[in-house]
C-alpha positions, 0 to 999 in steps of 0.5 A, a space after each residue: 196255577 198256584 200263582 193265580 191264586 194269589 191274584 184272587 184276593 186282589 182282584 175281589 177287592 178291585 171288583 168290590 172297590 169299583 161297585 162302591 165307588 159306582 154305587 156311591 156316585 148314584 146315590 148323590 145324583 137327583 132327579 130333575 124334574 121333565 117340565 124344568 129339564 125342558 125349560 133348559 133345553 129350550 132356553 139352551 137351543 134358543 142362545 145364538 152360538 158365537 161366530 167364529 172368526 175367520 181362520 186365516 192360513 199361514 203360508 205351508 212351509 216348503 217340504 222339499 230338500 234345503 239346497 245352500 248356495 254354492 261358496 265363490 273359491 277365490 
């Protein structure tokens, strides 16, 4: 049980660092105006998607057993 108590300080520091980094990441995040967001979404939805080229399927390799031709014993 005493060995497990050694894990408490690193766990507290790790959890504190996770909370701190999460808070820092949210602090830089700015609010986007709703009208601007709707305009951007509308613009993105109006774009035509690029057409994909048809996929050329290659002939599948045989998965059977390879058989060597017999040698002529002359």
